[in-house]
N, C-alpha and C positions, 0 to 999 in steps of 0.2 A: 521694533527698536523704540524706545521711549523718546518722547519729544522733549528736547532740551528745555529747561526751566528758564523763564525770562527774569529780568530784573537786575538791578545794579544800585550801588550807592555812589552817588555823585559827590565829588569834592571840588568846592570852588572857593577862591579867596577874593573877598572884595574889600579892598582897603585893608584894615587890620582885623577883619572878621573872617573867619573860616566858616563855610557852610557845609555841613554834612547832610545830603538830601537822599532820603530814602525813595527809590524811583521804581516802584513796582505798583502802581495804583490799581491795576485791574485785579490784584490780590490783596488789597488794602496793606500793601507794602509788606507782606509776610517775608520774613527773611530766609533766603536760601543759604547754603554753605558758602557759595561763591560770593554772595552779599557780606557774609560774615568775613570772609577772608579780605574783601576790599576794604570794609570798615577798619579792620585791624591794620591794614597796610598804610593807613593815613595818619596813625597815631604818632609815629616818629617825626613826620613833617610838622604836625601841629605842635608837638612838644618842644622842637628844636628850632622852628623858624621864629626868630625874635620878632619879626613884623607881625606875627599873628598874636593878638591880644585876647581874643575871645572866640568862642564857637557857638553857631547857631546850628541846632538839630531839628529837622521837621521832615514830614512825609508829604509826598505828592498825591493829588487826588482829593475827591470830595468825601470819600467813605471814611477815611480815618488816617491817624498818625502811623499805627503799626499794629498788625494782628499777631505779633510775635513770630515764632519759627514756623516755617512751612513743615508741617509734619510729614508730608510725602517725601521730603528731601533729607530728613534726619540720618538715613542710612548712609549718606555720603560722608558722615563723620567718621565712619568705620565701625568697628566693633562696639559693644556696650562699654567695654573698658576704655577704648580710645575715646569715645564720646565723653565718658566720666572724667578723663584726664585731657580734655581739649585745651585747657588753660596752658598746658605745657608746650602746646604747639602754636601758641599765640592766637588761639580761636576763642570764640565767645563775644559776640557783639555787644552785650550789655557790659561785660567786664571792660571792653575797650573804651566805652565812654567813661567809666570809673578811672581809667588810667589817664585820661587827659588831664594835664597839670594846668590848663588855662580854664577860665569860667566858661561853663557850658549852659547855655539857655535852651530848653527844649520847648518848642512851639507845638501844642497838642490840640488836635481837633478830632471830632468823630470818635471811632473806636481806638482805644489804648488797651491792648490785650497782652497778657503773658508776658513775653520778652519785650513787648513794647513798653509795658508798665516798668519793667526792670530798667530799660534805658532811661525812662523818665525819671525814676527814683535815683539813678546814678548821676544825673545832671544836677548842676548847682541850683538852678531855678527852672521851675515849670510854669508856663503861662498857658492856660487852657481856654479854649473858645467855649461859648455856652452849650455847644452841641457835644462837648467831650464826653465819653462814657468809658468808664474804667472797669476792666474785668480781670480778675485772676482765676481764670477758668481751670486751672490745673487740678484744683481740688476735686472736680468731677470725676477725675481718673485716680484719685487717691494719693497725689503728690502735690508739692509745691515747686515753683520755679526754682532752678538750680543755680542761678547766677546772682544770688544775693538778695532775692525777692523778699524774704521774710525779715532779713537783717536791715536792708535799706528802707523798706516800708515802715518798719517800727521806728527807725531813726526819724523818718519824715512825720509820722503821724501819731507816734506813740504806741507802746505795745498793745494796749486794749483796743484801740481803733484798728491797728493792724490785724489783730486776730478776728475781729469782727468782719473786716474787709476780706481777709483770705478764706475764712470758713464759710462765708455767705456769698462769695463772689460778688462783692459789693458793686453796684452799677450807679452811674450818674452823679447827681449834684452832691450827694451826701459825702462822697469821697473828697471832693475839693474843699467842702466846708470843714472837714477835719484837718485840713492843712497841707494837702498834697500840692496845691498851687492855686494862684489866684485866676479867676475867670475874667477874661476881657473879650471883646468882640473882634476877634482875629480871624474868624473862620473863613471870611471872604477876602481878606487882605492879601496883597501880593507879597512875594519874597522880599521885595524892597522895603515894605512896611516892617517886616520881621527883622530885617537887617538893621533898620533904624532903632528899633528897640534894643537890639543887641549892642549897638554903638553907644546908646544912651547908658546901658548898664556898664560897658567898658570904661566910659569917661568918668562915671561916678565912682569907680573902684579905686580904692587908695593905692592899688598896686600900679596904676597907670599914671603917667605924667599929665599935668593939667593942660599942656599945649598940643596933645595928640590930635 
């Protein structure tokens, strides 16, 4: 009997900021189908709770933000056809971030790989620590991420830079220098510090009242 996979996506609300926390640090927060389901289950609450003004997305652990999908768990989506049409079942964690109607700030550190990169691209703002390393590793198997990686990355960094990134599985500082996100020293800061950054962004947004 196979050992059940661990991991979860935690949802917390601190003041007017919702926290989406990838909580599987022993696997660099690689996303299981269960975690995908959890992520999608929070979207309605975020979009319809008027007290939530912005969202902070980050991963636990020192190794990285997210290593993308756990390849050993992809079979839980069903057949190839069912996996291809997972959007129709309100699945796909990167698309879930794209569906959030409030500003999303992604706090990135360590490895940002595959689906983790797609979640970052689907966010409104990315803030990367100096140790952040970006990888679109799917090209090694002859395909690209299926949750908008090519489109979203092109929108972020431009078609030429996106092609270079995707075809060479670009790593490290060159990716952020092309515009994926600013680098700041956040890798050792607490969730409270990240929350403060998100509050600053929320308060400066023209969509929020000045006395929040």
